[in-house]
DRENLUMDREN-12113 format. One record per residue (C-alpha): y, z, x; residue number from 1. Coordinates in steps of 0.25 Angstrom, whole numbers. Example, Ala and Ser with C-alpha at 12.3 -4.5 7.8 and 13.67 -1.06 7.14 Angstrom:
// DRENLUMDREN-12113
pt north = -18; up = 31; east = 49; pos = 1 .
pt north = -4; up = 29; east = 55; pos = 2 .
//
This chain:
// DRENLUMDREN-12113
pt north = 189; up = 495; east = 258; pos = 1 .
pt north = 203; up = 492; east = 253; pos = 2 .
pt north = 213; up = 502; east = 250; pos = 3 .
pt north = 215; up = 498; east = 236; pos = 4 .
pt north = 208; up = 504; east = 224; pos = 5 .
pt north = 208; up = 491; east = 216; pos = 6 .
pt north = 198; up = 481; east = 219; pos = 7 .
pt north = 203; up = 469; east = 227; pos = 8 .
pt north = 197; up = 454; east = 226; pos = 9 .
pt north = 200; up = 442; east = 235; pos = 10 .
pt north = 196; up = 429; east = 227; pos = 11 .
pt north = 194; up = 417; east = 236; pos = 12 .
pt north = 193; up = 405; east = 227; pos = 13 .
pt north = 199; up = 391; east = 228; pos = 14 .
pt north = 198; up = 391; east = 212; pos = 15 .
pt north = 212; up = 394; east = 207; pos = 16 .
pt north = 204; up = 397; east = 194; pos = 17 .
pt north = 194; up = 406; east = 199; pos = 18 .
pt north = 204; up = 414; east = 207; pos = 19 .
pt north = 213; up = 415; east = 194; pos = 20 .
pt north = 200; up = 419; east = 185; pos = 21 .
pt north = 194; up = 430; east = 195; pos = 22 .
pt north = 209; up = 436; east = 198; pos = 23 .
pt north = 211; up = 438; east = 184; pos = 24 .
pt north = 198; up = 444; east = 182; pos = 25 .
pt north = 198; up = 453; east = 194; pos = 26 .
pt north = 212; up = 458; east = 191; pos = 27 .
pt north = 211; up = 461; east = 177; pos = 28 .
pt north = 201; up = 471; east = 182; pos = 29 .
pt north = 209; up = 477; east = 192; pos = 30 .
pt north = 208; up = 469; east = 204; pos = 31 .
pt north = 216; up = 465; east = 215; pos = 32 .
pt north = 215; up = 450; east = 216; pos = 33 .
pt north = 217; up = 442; east = 228; pos = 34 .
pt north = 215; up = 426; east = 229; pos = 35 .
pt north = 213; up = 415; east = 239; pos = 36 .
pt north = 211; up = 401; east = 238; pos = 37 .
pt north = 202; up = 399; east = 248; pos = 38 .
pt north = 193; up = 405; east = 261; pos = 39 .
pt north = 205; up = 405; east = 271; pos = 40 .
pt north = 215; up = 410; east = 261; pos = 41 .
pt north = 204; up = 421; east = 256; pos = 42 .
pt north = 201; up = 426; east = 271; pos = 43 .
pt north = 216; up = 428; east = 274; pos = 44 .
pt north = 217; up = 436; east = 261; pos = 45 .
pt north = 205; up = 445; east = 263; pos = 46 .
pt north = 209; up = 448; east = 276; pos = 47 .
pt north = 223; up = 452; east = 271; pos = 48 .
pt north = 220; up = 459; east = 258; pos = 49 .
pt north = 207; up = 467; east = 258; pos = 50 .
pt north = 199; up = 466; east = 245; pos = 51 .
pt north = 186; up = 473; east = 240; pos = 52 .
pt north = 180; up = 460; east = 238; pos = 53 .
pt north = 182; up = 444; east = 240; pos = 54 .
pt north = 178; up = 434; east = 229; pos = 55 .
pt north = 177; up = 420; east = 237; pos = 56 .
pt north = 173; up = 406; east = 231; pos = 57 .
pt north = 162; up = 398; east = 238; pos = 58 .
pt north = 167; up = 384; east = 236; pos = 59 .
pt north = 181; up = 383; east = 241; pos = 60 .
pt north = 187; up = 373; east = 250; pos = 61 .
pt north = 189; up = 373; east = 264; pos = 62 .
pt north = 181; up = 384; east = 266; pos = 63 .
pt north = 168; up = 390; east = 257; pos = 64 .
pt north = 168; up = 403; east = 253; pos = 65 .
pt north = 155; up = 406; east = 262; pos = 66 .
pt north = 165; up = 402; east = 273; pos = 67 .
pt north = 175; up = 411; east = 269; pos = 68 .
pt north = 166; up = 423; east = 268; pos = 69 .
pt north = 161; up = 421; east = 282; pos = 70 .
pt north = 175; up = 423; east = 286; pos = 71 .
pt north = 176; up = 435; east = 278; pos = 72 .
pt north = 165; up = 440; east = 283; pos = 73 .
pt north = 168; up = 438; east = 298; pos = 74 .
pt north = 181; up = 444; east = 296; pos = 75 .
pt north = 182; up = 461; east = 298; pos = 76 .
pt north = 194; up = 462; east = 289; pos = 77 .
pt north = 185; up = 456; east = 277; pos = 78 .
pt north = 171; up = 456; east = 280; pos = 79 .
pt north = 168; up = 469; east = 271; pos = 80 .
pt north = 174; up = 462; east = 259; pos = 81 .
pt north = 162; up = 457; east = 250; pos = 82 .
pt north = 163; up = 443; east = 246; pos = 83 .
pt north = 159; up = 437; east = 232; pos = 84 .
pt north = 156; up = 423; east = 232; pos = 85 .
pt north = 161; up = 413; east = 221; pos = 86 .
pt north = 154; up = 401; east = 218; pos = 87 .
pt north = 151; up = 390; east = 207; pos = 88 .
pt north = 139; up = 387; east = 214; pos = 89 .
pt north = 126; up = 397; east = 211; pos = 90 .
pt north = 117; up = 391; east = 220; pos = 91 .
pt north = 109; up = 400; east = 227; pos = 92 .
pt north = 112; up = 396; east = 242; pos = 93 .
pt north = 126; up = 398; east = 238; pos = 94 .
pt north = 123; up = 412; east = 234; pos = 95 .
pt north = 114; up = 415; east = 246; pos = 96 .
pt north = 126; up = 408; east = 255; pos = 97 .
pt north = 137; up = 417; east = 249; pos = 98 .
pt north = 128; up = 431; east = 250; pos = 99 .
pt north = 124; up = 428; east = 264; pos = 100 .
pt north = 137; up = 424; east = 269; pos = 101 .
pt north = 143; up = 437; east = 266; pos = 102 .
pt north = 146; up = 437; east = 251; pos = 103 .
pt north = 142; up = 449; east = 242; pos = 104 .
pt north = 141; up = 441; east = 229; pos = 105 .
pt north = 141; up = 428; east = 223; pos = 106 .
pt north = 148; up = 424; east = 209; pos = 107 .
pt north = 146; up = 411; east = 202; pos = 108 .
pt north = 158; up = 404; east = 195; pos = 109 .
pt north = 160; up = 404; east = 184; pos = 110 .
pt north = 163; up = 419; east = 184; pos = 111 .
pt north = 159; up = 429; east = 174; pos = 112 .
pt north = 171; up = 439; east = 174; pos = 113 .
pt north = 162; up = 452; east = 172; pos = 114 .
pt north = 151; up = 447; east = 184; pos = 115 .
pt north = 165; up = 444; east = 193; pos = 116 .
pt north = 170; up = 457; east = 191; pos = 117 .
pt north = 156; up = 465; east = 192; pos = 118 .
pt north = 152; up = 459; east = 204; pos = 119 .
pt north = 167; up = 460; east = 211; pos = 120 .
pt north = 166; up = 476; east = 206; pos = 121 .
pt north = 152; up = 477; east = 212; pos = 122 .
pt north = 155; up = 472; east = 226; pos = 123 .
pt north = 168; up = 480; east = 227; pos = 124 .
pt north = 162; up = 494; east = 224; pos = 125 .
pt north = 150; up = 490; east = 233; pos = 126 .
pt north = 161; up = 487; east = 244; pos = 127 .
pt north = 170; up = 499; east = 240; pos = 128 .
pt north = 156; up = 508; east = 241; pos = 129 .
pt north = 153; up = 503; east = 255; pos = 130 .
pt north = 167; up = 505; east = 260; pos = 131 .
pt north = 168; up = 519; east = 254; pos = 132 .
pt north = 155; up = 522; east = 261; pos = 133 .
pt north = 160; up = 517; east = 274; pos = 134 .
pt north = 173; up = 524; east = 274; pos = 135 .
pt north = 165; up = 537; east = 270; pos = 136 .
pt north = 155; up = 535; east = 283; pos = 137 .
pt north = 169; up = 532; east = 291; pos = 138 .
pt north = 175; up = 545; east = 286; pos = 139 .
pt north = 163; up = 553; east = 290; pos = 140 .
pt north = 162; up = 546; east = 304; pos = 141 .
pt north = 176; up = 551; east = 307; pos = 142 .
pt north = 173; up = 564; east = 302; pos = 143 .
pt north = 161; up = 564; east = 311; pos = 144 .
pt north = 171; up = 559; east = 323; pos = 145 .
pt north = 181; up = 569; east = 320; pos = 146 .
pt north = 168; up = 579; east = 322; pos = 147 .
pt north = 164; up = 573; east = 335; pos = 148 .
pt north = 178; up = 573; east = 341; pos = 149 .
pt north = 180; up = 587; east = 337; pos = 150 .
pt north = 168; up = 592; east = 345; pos = 151 .
pt north = 173; up = 586; east = 358; pos = 152 .
pt north = 182; up = 594; east = 366; pos = 153 .
pt north = 196; up = 591; east = 371; pos = 154 .
pt north = 203; up = 593; east = 382; pos = 155 .
pt north = 211; up = 603; east = 377; pos = 156 .
pt north = 199; up = 611; east = 370; pos = 157 .
pt north = 195; up = 614; east = 385; pos = 158 .
pt north = 207; up = 616; east = 393; pos = 159 .
pt north = 200; up = 623; east = 404; pos = 160 .
pt north = 193; up = 609; east = 406; pos = 161 .
pt north = 203; up = 598; east = 412; pos = 162 .
pt north = 196; up = 586; east = 404; pos = 163 .
pt north = 201; up = 573; east = 396; pos = 164 .
pt north = 192; up = 565; east = 387; pos = 165 .
pt north = 192; up = 551; east = 379; pos = 166 .
pt north = 182; up = 549; east = 369; pos = 167 .
pt north = 182; up = 538; east = 360; pos = 168 .
pt north = 169; up = 535; east = 352; pos = 169 .
pt north = 166; up = 521; east = 348; pos = 170 .
pt north = 163; up = 525; east = 333; pos = 171 .
pt north = 166; up = 537; east = 324; pos = 172 .
pt north = 153; up = 543; east = 329; pos = 173 .
pt north = 154; up = 543; east = 344; pos = 174 .
pt north = 143; up = 545; east = 354; pos = 175 .
pt north = 150; up = 552; east = 366; pos = 176 .
pt north = 152; up = 566; east = 368; pos = 177 .
pt north = 158; up = 576; east = 378; pos = 178 .
pt north = 161; up = 591; east = 380; pos = 179 .
pt north = 169; up = 600; east = 390; pos = 180 .
pt north = 164; up = 614; east = 391; pos = 181 .
pt north = 170; up = 627; east = 398; pos = 182 .
pt north = 157; up = 634; east = 404; pos = 183 .
pt north = 165; up = 644; east = 412; pos = 184 .
pt north = 178; up = 645; east = 421; pos = 185 .
pt north = 180; up = 633; east = 428; pos = 186 .
pt north = 166; up = 627; east = 423; pos = 187 .
pt north = 166; up = 616; east = 414; pos = 188 .
pt north = 155; up = 608; east = 407; pos = 189 .
pt north = 158; up = 593; east = 404; pos = 190 .
pt north = 148; up = 585; east = 395; pos = 191 .
pt north = 147; up = 570; east = 391; pos = 192 .
pt north = 137; up = 562; east = 381; pos = 193 .
pt north = 136; up = 549; east = 374; pos = 194 .
pt north = 126; up = 549; east = 364; pos = 195 .
pt north = 118; up = 537; east = 361; pos = 196 .
pt north = 124; up = 530; east = 347; pos = 197 .
pt north = 137; up = 531; east = 341; pos = 198 .
pt north = 132; up = 534; east = 326; pos = 199 .
pt north = 132; up = 548; east = 317; pos = 200 .
pt north = 121; up = 553; east = 326; pos = 201 .
pt north = 129; up = 553; east = 339; pos = 202 .
pt north = 139; up = 561; east = 333; pos = 203 .
pt north = 131; up = 571; east = 327; pos = 204 .
pt north = 125; up = 573; east = 342; pos = 205 .
pt north = 139; up = 575; east = 348; pos = 206 .
pt north = 139; up = 587; east = 339; pos = 207 .
pt north = 126; up = 593; east = 343; pos = 208 .
pt north = 130; up = 590; east = 359; pos = 209 .
pt north = 143; up = 598; east = 357; pos = 210 .
pt north = 135; up = 610; east = 353; pos = 211 .
pt north = 122; up = 608; east = 361; pos = 212 .
pt north = 132; up = 605; east = 373; pos = 213 .
pt north = 140; up = 618; east = 371; pos = 214 .
pt north = 127; up = 626; east = 371; pos = 215 .
pt north = 120; up = 620; east = 383; pos = 216 .
pt north = 132; up = 617; east = 392; pos = 217 .
pt north = 137; up = 630; east = 399; pos = 218 .
pt north = 136; up = 638; east = 412; pos = 219 .
pt north = 122; up = 643; east = 408; pos = 220 .
pt north = 116; up = 629; east = 409; pos = 221 .
pt north = 119; up = 618; east = 421; pos = 222 .
pt north = 122; up = 605; east = 416; pos = 223 .
pt north = 107; up = 600; east = 418; pos = 224 .
pt north = 101; up = 611; east = 410; pos = 225 .
pt north = 112; up = 608; east = 399; pos = 226 .
pt north = 107; up = 594; east = 398; pos = 227 .
pt north = 93; up = 598; east = 397; pos = 228 .
pt north = 96; up = 608; east = 387; pos = 229 .
pt north = 105; up = 597; east = 378; pos = 230 .
pt north = 91; up = 587; east = 381; pos = 231 .
pt north = 82; up = 597; east = 375; pos = 232 .
pt north = 90; up = 599; east = 362; pos = 233 .
pt north = 95; up = 584; east = 360; pos = 234 .
pt north = 80; up = 577; east = 364; pos = 235 .
pt north = 73; up = 582; east = 351; pos = 236 .
pt north = 84; up = 578; east = 344; pos = 237 .
pt north = 86; up = 563; east = 348; pos = 238 .
pt north = 73; up = 560; east = 343; pos = 239 .
pt north = 78; up = 547; east = 338; pos = 240 .
pt north = 80; up = 543; east = 352; pos = 241 .
pt north = 96; up = 546; east = 354; pos = 242 .
pt north = 100; up = 551; east = 367; pos = 243 .
pt north = 114; up = 555; east = 374; pos = 244 .
pt north = 119; up = 552; east = 388; pos = 245 .
pt north = 127; up = 565; east = 393; pos = 246 .
pt north = 133; up = 572; east = 405; pos = 247 .
pt north = 135; up = 587; east = 408; pos = 248 .
pt north = 144; up = 591; east = 419; pos = 249 .
pt north = 147; up = 606; east = 424; pos = 250 .
pt north = 160; up = 606; east = 431; pos = 251 .
pt north = 163; up = 618; east = 437; pos = 252 .
pt north = 177; up = 620; east = 444; pos = 253 .
pt north = 175; up = 633; east = 451; pos = 254 .
pt north = 165; up = 627; east = 460; pos = 255 .
pt north = 169; up = 612; east = 458; pos = 256 .
pt north = 156; up = 607; east = 456; pos = 257 .
pt north = 152; up = 597; east = 444; pos = 258 .
pt north = 138; up = 597; east = 440; pos = 259 .
pt north = 134; up = 584; east = 432; pos = 260 .
pt north = 122; up = 580; east = 424; pos = 261 .
pt north = 119; up = 568; east = 416; pos = 262 .
pt north = 110; up = 564; east = 406; pos = 263 .
pt north = 111; up = 548; east = 407; pos = 264 .
pt north = 126; up = 549; east = 406; pos = 265 .
pt north = 138; up = 540; east = 414; pos = 266 .
pt north = 141; up = 548; east = 427; pos = 267 .
pt north = 154; up = 556; east = 428; pos = 268 .
pt north = 165; up = 551; east = 437; pos = 269 .
pt north = 171; up = 561; east = 446; pos = 270 .
pt north = 186; up = 557; east = 451; pos = 271 .
pt north = 188; up = 564; east = 464; pos = 272 .
pt north = 201; up = 567; east = 470; pos = 273 .
pt north = 208; up = 557; east = 459; pos = 274 .
pt north = 203; up = 543; east = 465; pos = 275 .
pt north = 187; up = 544; east = 468; pos = 276 .
pt north = 177; up = 543; east = 456; pos = 277 .
pt north = 162; up = 547; east = 459; pos = 278 .
pt north = 152; up = 545; east = 448; pos = 279 .
pt north = 144; up = 558; east = 447; pos = 280 .
pt north = 130; up = 553; east = 441; pos = 281 .
pt north = 118; up = 560; east = 438; pos = 282 .
pt north = 103; up = 557; east = 431; pos = 283 .
pt north = 99; up = 561; east = 419; pos = 284 .
pt north = 91; up = 556; east = 406; pos = 285 .
pt north = 99; up = 556; east = 393; pos = 286 .
pt north = 99; up = 568; east = 384; pos = 287 .
pt north = 90; up = 567; east = 373; pos = 288 .
pt north = 80; up = 557; east = 379; pos = 289 .
pt north = 70; up = 565; east = 385; pos = 290 .
pt north = 63; up = 579; east = 383; pos = 291 .
pt north = 63; up = 583; east = 397; pos = 292 .
pt north = 75; up = 575; east = 404; pos = 293 .
pt north = 81; up = 575; east = 418; pos = 294 .
pt north = 95; up = 578; east = 422; pos = 295 .
pt north = 101; up = 577; east = 436; pos = 296 .
pt north = 113; up = 587; east = 441; pos = 297 .
pt north = 124; up = 582; east = 450; pos = 298 .
pt north = 133; up = 592; east = 456; pos = 299 .
pt north = 146; up = 586; east = 462; pos = 300 .
pt north = 160; up = 594; east = 468; pos = 301 .
pt north = 173; up = 591; east = 461; pos = 302 .
pt north = 186; up = 597; east = 465; pos = 303 .
pt north = 198; up = 600; east = 456; pos = 304 .
pt north = 206; up = 588; east = 451; pos = 305 .
pt north = 194; up = 579; east = 450; pos = 306 .
pt north = 191; up = 574; east = 438; pos = 307 .
pt north = 176; up = 570; east = 431; pos = 308 .
pt north = 175; up = 559; east = 420; pos = 309 .
pt north = 164; up = 560; east = 410; pos = 310 .
pt north = 161; up = 546; east = 400; pos = 311 .
pt north = 151; up = 541; east = 393; pos = 312 .
pt north = 145; up = 525; east = 395; pos = 313 .
pt north = 156; up = 520; east = 385; pos = 314 .
pt north = 166; up = 520; east = 396; pos = 315 .
pt north = 158; up = 513; east = 407; pos = 316 .
pt north = 151; up = 502; east = 398; pos = 317 .
pt north = 163; up = 494; east = 394; pos = 318 .
pt north = 177; up = 492; east = 398; pos = 319 .
pt north = 187; up = 490; east = 388; pos = 320 .
pt north = 177; up = 485; east = 377; pos = 321 .
pt north = 169; up = 476; east = 387; pos = 322 .
pt north = 155; up = 481; east = 391; pos = 323 .
pt north = 152; up = 483; east = 406; pos = 324 .
pt north = 140; up = 488; east = 415; pos = 325 .
pt north = 140; up = 504; east = 416; pos = 326 .
pt north = 143; up = 502; east = 431; pos = 327 .
pt north = 155; up = 493; east = 429; pos = 328 .
pt north = 161; up = 502; east = 420; pos = 329 .
pt north = 159; up = 515; east = 428; pos = 330 .
pt north = 167; up = 507; east = 439; pos = 331 .
pt north = 178; up = 505; east = 430; pos = 332 .
pt north = 179; up = 519; east = 424; pos = 333 .
pt north = 179; up = 524; east = 439; pos = 334 .
pt north = 190; up = 515; east = 443; pos = 335 .
pt north = 197; up = 519; east = 430; pos = 336 .
pt north = 196; up = 533; east = 432; pos = 337 .
pt north = 203; up = 531; east = 446; pos = 338 .
pt north = 213; up = 522; east = 440; pos = 339 .
pt north = 218; up = 533; east = 431; pos = 340 .
pt north = 216; up = 545; east = 440; pos = 341 .
pt north = 230; up = 549; east = 442; pos = 342 .
pt north = 232; up = 553; east = 426; pos = 343 .
pt north = 229; up = 566; east = 419; pos = 344 .
pt north = 215; up = 569; east = 416; pos = 345 .
pt north = 217; up = 566; east = 401; pos = 346 .
pt north = 225; up = 553; east = 403; pos = 347 .
pt north = 216; up = 549; east = 413; pos = 348 .
pt north = 204; up = 550; east = 404; pos = 349 .
pt north = 210; up = 541; east = 392; pos = 350 .
pt north = 215; up = 532; east = 402; pos = 351 .
pt north = 202; up = 529; east = 409; pos = 352 .
pt north = 195; up = 529; east = 396; pos = 353 .
pt north = 205; up = 519; east = 389; pos = 354 .
pt north = 205; up = 510; east = 402; pos = 355 .
pt north = 192; up = 508; east = 401; pos = 356 .
pt north = 188; up = 507; east = 386; pos = 357 .
pt north = 201; up = 501; east = 380; pos = 358 .
pt north = 204; up = 503; east = 367; pos = 359 .
pt north = 194; up = 510; east = 356; pos = 360 .
pt north = 190; up = 498; east = 349; pos = 361 .
pt north = 186; up = 493; east = 363; pos = 362 .
pt north = 176; up = 503; east = 366; pos = 363 .
pt north = 162; up = 500; east = 366; pos = 364 .
pt north = 157; up = 513; east = 364; pos = 365 .
pt north = 162; up = 529; east = 364; pos = 366 .
pt north = 172; up = 531; east = 375; pos = 367 .
pt north = 171; up = 546; east = 383; pos = 368 .
pt north = 178; up = 548; east = 396; pos = 369 .
pt north = 180; up = 563; east = 399; pos = 370 .
pt north = 187; up = 568; east = 411; pos = 371 .
pt north = 186; up = 581; east = 416; pos = 372 .
pt north = 196; up = 586; east = 427; pos = 373 .
pt north = 191; up = 597; east = 439; pos = 374 .
//
């Protein structure tokens, strides 16, 4: 949708008489008019001057209107602009070719002034209403994205836990979720999840997860019990087949022990002594998939200065926008962690994440990397 209130029309017609007549009719009614003498000229002007509708002559030298329309519809800058064909031919096959080739209407020459104005106005109103709906939905998604970001904990929110995070949702409604919880003096809980899908449903589930996690992830329950309790709530809610992978870890700095439980989630990576990276994996069913799931608990020793990395599969299923196998992606992540191991934690997390995923427009999935220092 253009930023101009007055309707803007591009006329592509090799006939000077038709261009002049249409221009005069439209300008008298308050339209801003641009003209082009052939398909190539029209395509260039359509890219340069955003308009509300294009009037396109069918019979032109060098390139027919049908060919020009095809090019307009293949171009991201012009493919949403409605095209109304103009033709002296009233045969059914031409009309069908125009309407199936990307046109929204077909006007026969010679023109009747009131008919031309009525059809143009109708299609501009339809387009503007459609664009207004898109903008409204985008605004709602931005609000939803802001709400999602607001419930995600930041390092400054819990200074007791030394952690850094890079979370970049692929769409406004992201499907990844994480949380860091202080359970007691030197005892911290870390949770990461990846919800199937990236639609509004996934966004609402993240809000529910936040509340559910805070109710059930504390010193009263082991990580296995936390996962089991959460599954008991989520399974009846996921009647449509939705599931989520997740991992739950309890880090006790007083005993230097880590307890880890996975629900179909990638392993966490344990950076020991600044150089050696050891994957910590555990077997477990996806959350919400079964009424009585099975979860295994893994306990490992940790030492001050060690770093633990939690991530979603978006970080190991592609490298700079190119899909890779999970095994290759995991090895690449391990090597990249070692490469940036000397950096402070927050800088290291972002360096690792961007080294693998590249710029935001190259990512194929939500990107989540959370690093915690013991």
